[in-house]
TIPA-556475 format. One record per atom (N, C-alpha, C, CB): residue number from 0; z, x, y negated; atom name. Coordinates in nm, 2 decimals, decimal comma, always signed. Each point is the difference from the previous one (the first is absolute). Glycine has a CB too. Example, Ala and Ser with C-alpha at 12.3 -4.5 7.8 and 13.67 -1.06 7.14 Angstrom:
! TIPA-556475
+-----+--------+--------+--------+-------+
: num :      Z :      X :      Y : atomo :
+-----+--------+--------+--------+-------+
:   0 :  +0,78 :  +1,32 :  +0,57 :     N :
:   0 :  +0,00 :  -0,09 :  -0,12 :    CA :
:   0 :  +0,00 :  +0,09 :  -0,12 :     C :
:   0 :  +0,12 :  -0,19 :  +0,12 :    CB :
:   1 :  -0,19 :  +0,15 :  -0,23 :     N :
:   1 :  +0,00 :  +0,09 :  -0,11 :    CA :
:   1 :  +0,08 :  -0,08 :  -0,11 :     C :
:   1 :  -0,22 :  +0,12 :  +0,06 :    CB :
+-----+--------+--------+--------+-------+
***
This chain:
! TIPA-556475
+-----+--------+--------+--------+-------+
: num :      Z :      X :      Y : atomo :
+-----+--------+--------+--------+-------+
:   0 : +22,37 : +14,14 :  +1,85 :     N :
:   0 :  -0,03 :  +0,14 :  -0,07 :    CA :
:   0 :  -0,14 :  +0,00 :  +0,04 :     C :
:   0 :  +0,22 :  +0,14 :  +0,01 :    CB :
:   1 :  -0,30 :  -0,09 :  -0,11 :     N :
:   1 :  -0,16 :  +0,02 :  +0,04 :    CA :
:   1 :  -0,06 :  +0,09 :  +0,04 :     C :
:   1 :  -0,01 :  -0,11 :  -0,13 :    CB :
:   2 :  -0,12 :  +0,15 :  +0,15 :     N :
:   2 :  -0,04 :  +0,11 :  +0,09 :    CA :
:   2 :  +0,00 :  +0,16 :  -0,12 :     C :
:   2 :  -0,19 :  -0,21 :  +0,20 :    CB :
:   3 :  +0,19 :  +0,18 :  -0,31 :     N :
:   3 :  -0,04 :  +0,07 :  -0,06 :    CA :
:   3 :  +0,16 :  +0,04 :  -0,06 :     C :
:   3 :  -0,29 :  -0,07 :  -0,01 :    CB :
:   4 :  +0,40 :  +0,05 :  +0,00 :     N :
:   4 :  +0,11 :  +0,00 :  +0,00 :    CA :
:   4 :  +0,05 :  +0,12 :  +0,08 :     C :
:   4 :  -0,01 :  -0,23 :  -0,05 :    CB :
:   5 :  -0,01 :  +0,18 :  +0,22 :     N :
:   5 :  +0,01 :  +0,01 :  +0,11 :    CA :
:   5 :  -0,05 :  +0,18 :  +0,01 :     C :
:   5 :  -0,02 :  -0,31 :  +0,07 :    CB :
:   6 :  -0,10 :  +0,34 :  -0,09 :     N :
:   6 :  -0,08 :  +0,10 :  -0,01 :    CA :
:   6 :  +0,04 :  +0,07 :  -0,10 :     C :
:   6 :  -0,16 :  -0,10 :  +0,09 :    CB :
:   7 :  +0,26 :  +0,07 :  -0,20 :     N :
:   7 :  +0,03 :  +0,10 :  -0,13 :    CA :
:   7 :  +0,13 :  +0,02 :  +0,06 :     C :
:   7 :  -0,13 :  -0,08 :  -0,23 :    CB :
:   8 :  +0,19 :  +0,03 :  +0,32 :     N :
:   8 :  +0,15 :  +0,05 :  +0,02 :    CA :
:   8 :  -0,02 :  +0,08 :  +0,18 :     C :
:   8 :  +0,14 :  -0,26 :  -0,18 :    CB :
:   9 :  -0,25 :  +0,25 :  +0,21 :     N :
:   9 :  +0,00 :  +0,08 :  +0,10 :    CA :
:   9 :  -0,06 :  +0,16 :  +0,00 :     C :
:   9 :  -0,01 :  -0,24 :  +0,08 :    CB :
:  10 :  -0,07 :  +0,24 :  -0,22 :     N :
:  10 :  -0,06 :  +0,09 :  -0,09 :    CA :
:  10 :  +0,15 :  +0,07 :  -0,04 :     C :
:  10 :  -0,25 :  -0,16 :  -0,10 :    CB :
:  11 :  +0,32 :  +0,13 :  +0,02 :     N :
:  11 :  +0,11 :  +0,03 :  -0,07 :    CA :
:  11 :  +0,12 :  +0,06 :  +0,13 :     C :
:  11 :  -0,09 :  -0,20 :  -0,22 :    CB :
:  12 :  +0,07 :  +0,15 :  +0,35 :     N :
:  12 :  +0,09 :  +0,07 :  +0,11 :    CA :
:  12 :  -0,05 :  +0,09 :  +0,02 :     C :
:  12 :  +0,09 :  -0,15 :  +0,09 :    CB :
:  13 :  -0,21 :  +0,13 :  -0,06 :     N :
:  13 :  -0,05 :  +0,13 :  +0,03 :    CA :
:  13 :  -0,01 :  +0,11 :  -0,09 :     C :
:  13 :  -0,10 :  -0,13 :  +0,14 :    CB :
:  14 :  +0,08 :  +0,11 :  -0,28 :     N :
:  14 :  +0,06 :  +0,11 :  -0,05 :    CA :
:  14 :  +0,11 :  +0,08 :  -0,02 :     C :
:  14 :  -0,12 :  -0,10 :  -0,05 :    CB :
:  15 :  +0,25 :  +0,01 :  +0,05 :     N :
:  15 :  +0,12 :  +0,02 :  +0,04 :    CA :
:  15 :  +0,01 :  +0,08 :  +0,11 :     C :
:  15 :  +0,05 :  -0,19 :  -0,09 :    CB :
:  16 :  -0,10 :  +0,18 :  +0,22 :     N :
:  16 :  +0,03 :  +0,05 :  +0,13 :    CA :
:  16 :  -0,08 :  +0,14 :  -0,06 :     C :
:  16 :  +0,01 :  -0,23 :  +0,21 :    CB :
:  17 :  -0,14 :  +0,24 :  -0,23 :     N :
:  17 :  -0,04 :  +0,16 :  -0,06 :    CA :
:  17 :  +0,07 :  +0,05 :  -0,09 :     C :
:  17 :  -0,19 :  -0,04 :  +0,04 :    CB :
:  18 :  +0,23 :  +0,00 :  -0,11 :     N :
:  18 :  +0,11 :  +0,06 :  -0,12 :    CA :
:  18 :  +0,09 :  +0,05 :  +0,10 :     C :
:  18 :  -0,01 :  -0,16 :  -0,22 :    CB :
:  19 :  +0,10 :  +0,10 :  +0,27 :     N :
:  19 :  +0,09 :  +0,03 :  +0,10 :    CA :
:  19 :  -0,02 :  +0,11 :  +0,10 :     C :
:  19 :  +0,03 :  -0,22 :  -0,05 :    CB :
:  20 :  -0,13 :  +0,22 :  +0,10 :     N :
:  20 :  -0,07 :  +0,11 :  +0,09 :    CA :
:  20 :  -0,02 :  +0,11 :  -0,09 :     C :
:  20 :  -0,13 :  -0,15 :  +0,16 :    CB :
:  21 :  +0,06 :  +0,17 :  -0,24 :     N :
:  21 :  -0,05 :  +0,10 :  -0,08 :    CA :
:  21 :  +0,14 :  +0,07 :  -0,08 :     C :
:  21 :  -0,25 :  -0,14 :  -0,02 :    CB :
:  22 :  +0,34 :  +0,04 :  -0,02 :     N :
:  22 :  +0,13 :  +0,09 :  -0,02 :    CA :
:  22 :  +0,12 :  +0,09 :  +0,09 :     C :
:  22 :  -0,05 :  -0,17 :  -0,14 :    CB :
:  23 :  +0,02 :  +0,14 :  +0,24 :     N :
:  23 :  +0,09 :  +0,02 :  +0,11 :    CA :
:  23 :  -0,13 :  +0,14 :  +0,09 :     C :
:  23 :  +0,16 :  -0,32 :  +0,02 :    CB :
:  24 :  -0,28 :  +0,34 :  -0,05 :     N :
:  24 :  -0,10 :  +0,10 :  +0,03 :    CA :
:  24 :  +0,00 :  +0,10 :  -0,15 :     C :
:  24 :  -0,16 :  -0,18 :  +0,19 :    CB :
:  25 :  +0,20 :  +0,17 :  -0,27 :     N :
:  25 :  -0,05 :  +0,03 :  -0,14 :    CA :
:  25 :  +0,06 :  +0,17 :  +0,01 :     C :
:  25 :  +0,01 :  -0,29 :  -0,17 :    CB :
:  26 :  -0,11 :  +0,42 :  +0,11 :     N :
:  26 :  +0,05 :  +0,10 :  -0,01 :    CA :
:  26 :  +0,09 :  +0,05 :  -0,12 :     C :
:  26 :  -0,17 :  +0,02 :  +0,15 :    CB :
:  27 :  +0,15 :  -0,10 :  -0,25 :     N :
:  27 :  +0,07 :  +0,04 :  -0,10 :    CA :
:  27 :  +0,14 :  +0,02 :  -0,01 :     C :
:  27 :  -0,18 :  -0,08 :  -0,07 :    CB :
:  28 :  +0,26 :  +0,13 :  -0,02 :     N :
:  28 :  +0,14 :  -0,02 :  -0,01 :    CA :
:  28 :  +0,04 :  -0,11 :  -0,05 :     C :
:  28 :  +0,01 :  +0,19 :  -0,01 :    CB :
:  29 :  +0,10 :  -0,22 :  +0,02 :     N :
:  29 :  +0,07 :  -0,15 :  -0,06 :    CA :
:  29 :  -0,01 :  -0,02 :  -0,14 :     C :
:  29 :  +0,18 :  +0,01 :  +0,18 :    CB :
:  30 :  -0,16 :  +0,09 :  -0,30 :     N :
:  30 :  -0,03 :  -0,04 :  -0,11 :    CA :
:  30 :  -0,16 :  +0,00 :  -0,06 :     C :
:  30 :  +0,24 :  +0,08 :  -0,01 :    CB :
:  31 :  -0,34 :  -0,03 :  +0,08 :     N :
:  31 :  -0,12 :  +0,04 :  -0,02 :    CA :
:  31 :  -0,06 :  -0,14 :  +0,05 :     C :
:  31 :  +0,03 :  +0,29 :  +0,02 :    CB :
:  32 :  +0,01 :  -0,38 :  +0,08 :     N :
:  32 :  -0,04 :  -0,09 :  +0,08 :    CA :
:  32 :  +0,07 :  -0,13 :  -0,06 :     C :
:  32 :  -0,05 :  +0,16 :  +0,21 :    CB :
:  33 :  +0,14 :  -0,16 :  -0,31 :     N :
:  33 :  +0,08 :  -0,09 :  -0,04 :    CA :
:  33 :  -0,08 :  +0,00 :  -0,11 :     C :
:  33 :  +0,22 :  +0,02 :  +0,10 :    CB :
:  34 :  -0,23 :  +0,03 :  -0,18 :     N :
:  34 :  -0,15 :  +0,03 :  -0,15 :    CA :
:  34 :  -0,11 :  -0,06 :  +0,04 :     C :
:  34 :  +0,02 :  +0,23 :  -0,06 :    CB :
:  35 :  -0,07 :  -0,20 :  +0,22 :     N :
:  35 :  -0,12 :  -0,03 :  -0,02 :    CA :
:  35 :  +0,01 :  -0,17 :  +0,03 :     C :
:  35 :  -0,12 :  +0,27 :  +0,06 :    CB :
:  36 :  +0,19 :  -0,32 :  +0,04 :     N :
:  36 :  +0,02 :  -0,13 :  +0,04 :    CA :
:  36 :  +0,00 :  -0,04 :  -0,15 :     C :
:  36 :  +0,14 :  +0,00 :  +0,24 :    CB :
:  37 :  -0,05 :  +0,03 :  -0,32 :     N :
:  37 :  +0,00 :  -0,13 :  -0,14 :    CA :
:  37 :  -0,13 :  -0,01 :  -0,06 :     C :
:  37 :  +0,22 :  +0,05 :  -0,07 :    CB :
:  38 :  -0,24 :  +0,03 :  +0,06 :     N :
:  38 :  -0,15 :  +0,00 :  -0,04 :    CA :
:  38 :  -0,08 :  -0,05 :  +0,07 :     C :
:  38 :  +0,03 :  +0,16 :  -0,08 :    CB :
:  39 :  -0,08 :  -0,19 :  +0,18 :     N :
:  39 :  -0,08 :  -0,02 :  +0,10 :    CA :
:  39 :  +0,06 :  -0,18 :  -0,02 :     C :
:  39 :  -0,03 :  +0,29 :  +0,18 :    CB :
:  40 :  +0,14 :  -0,35 :  -0,15 :     N :
:  40 :  +0,08 :  -0,04 :  -0,03 :    CA :
:  40 :  -0,04 :  -0,15 :  -0,09 :     C :
:  40 :  +0,09 :  +0,25 :  +0,04 :    CB :
:  41 :  -0,06 :  -0,18 :  -0,18 :     N :
:  41 :  -0,02 :  -0,08 :  -0,09 :    CA :
:  41 :  -0,15 :  -0,02 :  -0,04 :     C :
:  41 :  +0,22 :  +0,05 :  -0,06 :    CB :
:  42 :  -0,31 :  +0,03 :  +0,11 :     N :
:  42 :  -0,14 :  -0,02 :  -0,01 :    CA :
:  42 :  -0,02 :  -0,13 :  +0,12 :     C :
:  42 :  -0,08 :  +0,28 :  -0,10 :    CB :
:  43 :  +0,11 :  -0,29 :  +0,20 :     N :
:  43 :  +0,00 :  -0,04 :  +0,12 :    CA :
:  43 :  +0,03 :  -0,18 :  -0,11 :     C :
:  43 :  +0,08 :  +0,28 :  +0,24 :    CB :
:  44 :  +0,06 :  -0,27 :  -0,26 :     N :
:  44 :  +0,06 :  -0,11 :  -0,07 :    CA :
:  44 :  -0,08 :  -0,06 :  -0,11 :     C :
:  44 :  +0,20 :  +0,11 :  +0,06 :    CB :
:  45 :  -0,25 :  -0,03 :  -0,10 :     N :
:  45 :  -0,08 :  -0,07 :  -0,12 :    CA :
:  45 :  -0,15 :  -0,06 :  +0,02 :     C :
:  45 :  +0,14 :  +0,16 :  -0,14 :    CB :
:  46 :  -0,20 :  -0,11 :  +0,25 :     N :
:  46 :  -0,12 :  -0,07 :  +0,05 :    CA :
:  46 :  +0,03 :  -0,14 :  +0,07 :     C :
:  46 :  -0,10 :  +0,23 :  +0,01 :    CB :
:  47 :  +0,23 :  -0,20 :  +0,09 :     N :
:  47 :  +0,01 :  -0,11 :  +0,09 :    CA :
:  47 :  +0,11 :  -0,15 :  -0,08 :     C :
:  47 :  -0,02 :  +0,22 :  +0,23 :    CB :
:  48 :  +0,07 :  -0,15 :  -0,32 :     N :
:  48 :  +0,08 :  -0,11 :  -0,07 :    CA :
:  48 :  -0,05 :  -0,12 :  -0,04 :     C :
:  48 :  +0,11 :  +0,17 :  -0,06 :    CB :
:  49 :  -0,23 :  -0,15 :  +0,00 :     N :
:  49 :  -0,09 :  -0,17 :  -0,01 :    CA :
:  49 :  -0,06 :  -0,02 :  +0,11 :     C :
:  49 :  -0,07 :  +0,00 :  -0,23 :    CB :
:  50 :  +0,04 :  +0,08 :  +0,35 :     N :
:  50 :  +0,00 :  -0,12 :  +0,09 :    CA :
:  50 :  +0,08 :  -0,04 :  +0,09 :     C :
:  50 :  -0,16 :  +0,03 :  -0,03 :    CB :
:  51 :  +0,28 :  +0,00 :  +0,03 :     N :
:  51 :  +0,13 :  -0,04 :  +0,04 :    CA :
:  51 :  +0,10 :  -0,15 :  -0,05 :     C :
:  51 :  -0,03 :  +0,26 :  +0,02 :    CB :
:  52 :  +0,02 :  -0,22 :  -0,18 :     N :
:  52 :  +0,09 :  -0,08 :  -0,08 :    CA :
:  52 :  -0,06 :  -0,13 :  +0,02 :     C :
:  52 :  +0,06 :  +0,18 :  -0,18 :    CB :
:  53 :  -0,16 :  -0,25 :  +0,18 :     N :
:  53 :  -0,07 :  -0,15 :  +0,09 :    CA :
:  53 :  +0,08 :  -0,02 :  +0,09 :     C :
:  53 :  -0,23 :  +0,02 :  -0,01 :    CB :
:  54 :  +0,24 :  +0,11 :  +0,13 :     N :
:  54 :  +0,02 :  -0,08 :  +0,10 :    CA :
:  54 :  +0,19 :  +0,01 :  +0,03 :     C :
:  54 :  -0,31 :  +0,06 :  +0,10 :    CB :
:  55 :  +0,35 :  +0,02 :  -0,19 :     N :
:  55 :  +0,13 :  -0,01 :  -0,01 :    CA :
:  55 :  +0,07 :  -0,13 :  -0,08 :     C :
:  55 :  -0,04 :  +0,24 :  +0,02 :    CB :
:  56 :  -0,07 :  -0,26 :  -0,13 :     N :
:  56 :  +0,04 :  -0,14 :  -0,06 :    CA :
:  56 :  +0,01 :  -0,11 :  +0,04 :     C :
:  56 :  -0,06 :  +0,08 :  -0,10 :    CB :
:  57 :  -0,04 :  -0,11 :  +0,20 :     N :
:  57 :  -0,04 :  -0,11 :  +0,10 :    CA :
:  57 :  +0,11 :  -0,01 :  +0,13 :     C :
:  57 :  -0,27 :  +0,04 :  -0,08 :    CB :
:  58 :  +0,32 :  +0,10 :  +0,09 :     N :
:  58 :  +0,11 :  -0,04 :  +0,10 :    CA :
:  58 :  +0,09 :  -0,05 :  -0,06 :     C :
:  58 :  -0,03 :  +0,15 :  +0,13 :    CB :
:  59 :  +0,12 :  -0,11 :  -0,24 :     N :
:  59 :  +0,08 :  -0,06 :  -0,08 :    CA :
:  59 :  -0,02 :  -0,11 :  +0,00 :     C :
:  59 :  +0,03 :  +0,15 :  -0,10 :    CB :
:  60 :  -0,10 :  -0,19 :  +0,04 :     N :
:  60 :  -0,05 :  -0,17 :  -0,03 :    CA :
:  60 :  +0,02 :  -0,06 :  +0,15 :     C :
:  60 :  -0,22 :  +0,04 :  -0,22 :    CB :
:  61 :  +0,16 :  +0,02 :  +0,31 :     N :
:  61 :  +0,02 :  -0,11 :  +0,16 :    CA :
:  61 :  +0,14 :  -0,01 :  +0,00 :     C :
:  61 :  -0,19 :  +0,07 :  +0,17 :    CB :
:  62 :  +0,34 :  +0,06 :  -0,18 :     N :
:  62 :  +0,07 :  +0,00 :  +0,03 :    CA :
:  62 :  +0,07 :  -0,12 :  -0,07 :     C :
:  62 :  -0,04 :  +0,24 :  +0,08 :    CB :
:  63 :  +0,02 :  -0,26 :  -0,21 :     N :
:  63 :  +0,07 :  -0,06 :  -0,09 :    CA :
:  63 :  -0,03 :  -0,11 :  +0,03 :     C :
:  63 :  +0,02 :  +0,15 :  -0,15 :    CB :
:  64 :  -0,17 :  -0,21 :  +0,17 :     N :
:  64 :  -0,01 :  -0,13 :  +0,05 :    CA :
:  64 :  +0,04 :  -0,07 :  +0,14 :     C :
:  64 :  -0,16 :  +0,07 :  -0,15 :    CB :
:  65 :  +0,21 :  +0,05 :  +0,23 :     N :
:  65 :  +0,04 :  -0,02 :  +0,14 :    CA :
:  65 :  +0,17 :  -0,05 :  -0,06 :     C :
:  65 :  -0,18 :  +0,22 :  +0,19 :    CB :
:  66 :  +0,22 :  -0,14 :  -0,25 :     N :
:  66 :  +0,18 :  -0,03 :  -0,02 :    CA :
:  66 :  -0,02 :  -0,14 :  -0,08 :     C :
:  66 :  +0,13 :  +0,27 :  -0,03 :    CB :
:  67 :  -0,27 :  -0,31 :  -0,05 :     N :
:  67 :  +0,02 :  -0,13 :  -0,11 :    CA :
:  67 :  -0,01 :  -0,13 :  +0,13 :     C :
:  67 :  -0,16 :  +0,12 :  -0,27 :    CB :
:  68 :  +0,09 :  -0,05 :  +0,36 :     N :
:  68 :  -0,02 :  -0,15 :  +0,06 :    CA :
:  68 :  +0,12 :  -0,03 :  +0,08 :     C :
:  68 :  -0,25 :  +0,01 :  +0,01 :    CB :
:  69 :  +0,29 :  +0,16 :  +0,05 :     N :
:  69 :  +0,14 :  -0,04 :  +0,08 :    CA :
:  69 :  +0,09 :  -0,09 :  -0,03 :     C :
:  69 :  -0,01 :  +0,17 :  +0,04 :    CB :
:  70 :  +0,05 :  -0,10 :  -0,20 :     N :
:  70 :  +0,11 :  -0,12 :  -0,05 :    CA :
:  70 :  -0,02 :  -0,10 :  -0,04 :     C :
:  70 :  +0,08 :  +0,11 :  -0,04 :    CB :
:  71 :  -0,18 :  -0,12 :  +0,04 :     N :
:  71 :  -0,04 :  -0,17 :  -0,01 :    CA :
:  71 :  +0,01 :  -0,09 :  +0,13 :     C :
:  71 :  -0,17 :  +0,08 :  -0,16 :    CB :
:  72 :  +0,12 :  +0,00 :  +0,25 :     N :
:  72 :  +0,01 :  -0,06 :  +0,13 :    CA :
:  72 :  +0,12 :  -0,02 :  +0,06 :     C :
:  72 :  -0,19 :  +0,10 :  +0,02 :    CB :
:  73 :  +0,32 :  -0,03 :  -0,06 :     N :
:  73 :  +0,12 :  +0,03 :  +0,00 :    CA :
:  73 :  +0,07 :  -0,14 :  -0,06 :     C :
:  73 :  -0,05 :  +0,28 :  -0,02 :    CB :
:  74 :  -0,04 :  -0,30 :  -0,13 :     N :
:  74 :  +0,12 :  -0,12 :  -0,06 :    CA :
:  74 :  -0,07 :  -0,08 :  +0,03 :     C :
:  74 :  +0,13 :  +0,05 :  -0,20 :    CB :
:  75 :  -0,25 :  -0,10 :  +0,23 :     N :
:  75 :  -0,01 :  -0,11 :  +0,07 :    CA :
:  75 :  +0,02 :  -0,04 :  +0,08 :     C :
:  75 :  -0,06 :  +0,02 :  -0,06 :    CB :
:  76 :  +0,15 :  +0,07 :  +0,17 :     N :
:  76 :  +0,03 :  -0,01 :  +0,14 :    CA :
:  76 :  -0,14 :  -0,02 :  +0,13 :     C :
:  76 :  +0,23 :  -0,10 :  -0,13 :    CB :
:  77 :  -0,32 :  +0,18 :  +0,07 :     N :
:  77 :  -0,10 :  -0,05 :  +0,10 :    CA :
:  77 :  +0,00 :  +0,16 :  +0,14 :     C :
:  77 :  -0,19 :  -0,18 :  -0,26 :    CB :
:  78 :  +0,24 :  +0,28 :  +0,18 :     N :
:  78 :  +0,05 :  +0,08 :  +0,10 :    CA :
:  78 :  +0,10 :  -0,01 :  +0,08 :     C :
:  78 :  -0,08 :  +0,09 :  -0,13 :    CB :
+-----+--------+--------+--------+-------+
***
């Protein structure tokens, strides 16, 4: 994982932690808070999606390549 991916992951983790703390200390009723969170999360997802998409695609490709390499090694008897 390169440094830009690590940085993006750290930012996402910090944002999630901040959101969780914000929900715990919210001064709104349940339905009002749910409505506000839905609208905010849709906005964030539309902005973050293009950044996260390539990272997820790379991770999936890495996992698939690793599984293929492991399978090939097991078939050849080198593992």
